[in-house]
C-alpha positions, -999 to 999 in steps of 0.1 A, spaced: 0 0 0 19 30 -13 10 65 0 16 100 -14 19 133 4 -2 161 -10 -12 197 -2 -49 203 -4 -60 233 -26 -95 233 -11 -115 217 17 -123 180 11 -148 163 33 -133 137 56 -98 145 44 -88 180 54 -89 217 50 -73 238 22 -35 241 29 -33 209 49 -6 183 41 -22 149 39 -11 113 31 -34 94 8 -31 63 -13 -12 67 -45 -41 57 -67 -65 82 -50 -40 109 -55 -31 100 -91 -67 92 -103 -88 118 -85 -71 145 -64 -44 156 -89 -65 155 -121 -94 173 -104 -70 201 -93 -80 195 -56 -44 190 -45 -8 193 -56 23 173 -46 40 181 -13 75 188 -27 100 209 -8 94 239 -31 56 236 -27 60 233 11 80 266 12 54 283 -10 26 271 13 44 284 44 49 318 26 12 319 17 3 311 53 24 339 66 9 364 41 -26 352 51 -19 357 88 -5 392 82 -36 400 61 -59 387 88 -42 407 115 -43 438 94 -80 433 87 -87 427 124 -69 459 134 -87 479 107 -121 465 120 -111 475 156 -103 511 144 -137 513 126 -155 499 156 -141 527 178 -158 552 154 -191 533 154 -194 528 191 -201 565 197 -227 568 169 -263 573 177 -289 575 150 -324 591 153 -353 583 130 -384 606 132 -412 584 119 -450 584 116 -465 560 141 -500 548 148 -518 531 177 -497 512 202 -464 528 189 -465 508 157 -447 524 127 -463 531 93 -436 511 74 -404 500 90 -367 508 94 -345 484 76 -307 477 75 -305 498 43 -321 527 61 -295 524 89 -267 521 64 -279 552 47 -279 572 79 -245 559 88 -232 572 55 -243 607 66 -224 605 98 -191 615 82 -173 582 89 -141 576 69 -155 543 56 -188 532 42 -210 507 60 -225 481 37 -262 472 46 -252 435 47 -229 442 77 -259 454 97 -273 424 117 -309 433 120 -330 401 125 -361 418 112 -370 454 103 -378 478 132 -416 483 133 -421 500 167 -410 531 185 -381 527 210 -343 525 214 -325 496 197 -289 485 199 -281 472 164 -249 452 159 -227 459 129 -204 430 118 -171 445 107 -151 413 113 -159 379 127 -146 390 161 -156 427 159 -193 436 163 -198 471 177 -234 482 184 -250 514 170 -278 530 191 -309 536 170 -336 559 184 -370 556 168 -391 586 177 -426 596 167 -427 625 143 -449 654 154 
């Protein structure tokens, strides 16, 4: 039973994640993984290249995290006020959506633009009140923006 060492190019169920070095049977490597472009041989040169790619990816991830923390510091002090028409029992005529919040954030003079998909609003706001709305800037960074929904006179 001959085995071959390969570096995976993408995640493969029950085998490993992209970038993992795995040992598989020679036939599986030769007949499936290599022709499909799912892996490449684990030669010394490829191992060096893999290590360099990992270092670049770690540096990029750290840079993205620090940028998200910087942006979060700006967002934490932001408070948005919506003056809306409301009827009986404080229910709104219409609703306030993630796109509305993103539009208001654009007017706040931030040095970056908040995409509406970053705003984690489970459902549109349909009642008067004060809401803390999380904004996903990074997997580990989710500042909250205070949204005031006030009845228009």
